C-alpha positions, 0 to 999 in steps of 0.5 A, a space after each residue: 376316404 371321407 371327410 365330415 364337418 360339424 358346425 355349431 353356434 354356442 347358444 344352440 349347443 345343449 348342455 351336457 356334463 361331459 367336460 373333464 376337470 381341466 376343461 372346466 378349469 379352463 372355462 372358469 378362467 375365461 371371462 364371459 362370454 368366452 368361457 361359455 363359447 369354450 364350454 359349448 365347443 368342447 361339449 359339441 366336440 365330445 358329443 359328436 365324437 362320442 356318437 361317432 366312436 360309440 363311447 360316452 363323450 365324457 370318456 374320450 381322451 383328447 391329445 395331440 399328434 407329434 408336431 411335424 416340425 419339431 416332434 413335440 407331442 405338446 403342440 401338434 395336430 389334435 387327435 383322439 387318444 382314447 378310444 383308439 381310432 385311425 380317424 383324424 380330427 381338426 377343430 376351429 372356433 371363432 367367437 360363438 361359432 365352431 367347426 369340427 372336421 373328422 376324416 380318414 386322412 389328415 385334415 385341417 378346418 378353419 372357421 372365421 367370423 366376419 369382422 373388420 380387419 386391417 386388410 392392408 397390413 394383413 394383406 402385406 404380411 399374410 398373402 402370397 403375391 398371387 393371392 394379393 393380386 386376386 384380392 386387388 380385383 375387388 373394389 367394393 369393401 364388403 367383397 374385399 373383406 370376404 375375399 380376404 377371409 376366403 384366403 385366410 381360412 384356406 391358408 389356416 386350413 391347409 397349415 392345420 392339415 400339414 400340422 405346422 400351424 401359422 408360425 411359418 411365412 404365410 406369404 409362401 403359401 398360395 391357396 389359389 382363392 380364385 378356384 373352387 378348389 385350390 391345390 397347394 404344394 407343401 414343401 415342408 415335407 420331403 418329398 413335397 406333397 400336394 394338398 387341396 383346399 376349398 370353402 364349403 358352405 358355412 353358417 351365416 356371417 362366417 367363412 370356412 375352409 377345409 384342407 386335406 391331401 389332394 388325393 382324398 379331396 376326390 372323396 366324400 365331403 359333408 357339412 352339417 350343423 348341430 343347430 336345427 335353428 340354423 339350418 332346419 336340420 338339413 345337411 348342407 348341399 356339398 357333394 357326397 355325404 358320409 353318415 355316422 354309421 358310415 364312419 363307424 364302419 370306416 374306423 374299423 378298417 
């Protein structure tokens, strides 16, 4: 099993006419710069997936898997409807930044731009007791803010991997932020399963997390930026690397 993550900043995504009519309508309905951020994200996703799956990005059909909680196909985890593939995908946007995760197993990715938040209120409503205690170990405001984003992105990434979203009691999900890779017990399924979550390198002024089944966390993980301006075109130093060619072979399995 393998997981790759692509990152982008909206202003660095080249324009390609790959959006569908519904995507264009959604972009036009948003005030700027939100419309441009949405457009850049969809162009980035379609460009990566088109290269990965060997089809024009504009021909890809995106949809949803059934919701694990209620079975509704309208709000479950995202998936590629066409072309048919066994790969899993997860998307995240935060202001002008975005992330796409592609994996051979269930996956969730979250990226957040660092901005001031109500740490007291969100900590009370969103953090597990162990997470709150870990965060209390930081006294400098900047460290506390970054610590919170470490917890928050891990939580959202895990819940995306599970497929249930953020509409659960977030305090019941301890993402073990003090560990490089935390193990989270998912009790929404029977039998319960274990997920792994970590914070790979991300773009400047952002925190990112990826969650996936614990068994697949031992396999390759690569993070790369679409923008050469951000990273000089280099793959981030994450253990393991899976190329597009490798994924093309995997999708045939």
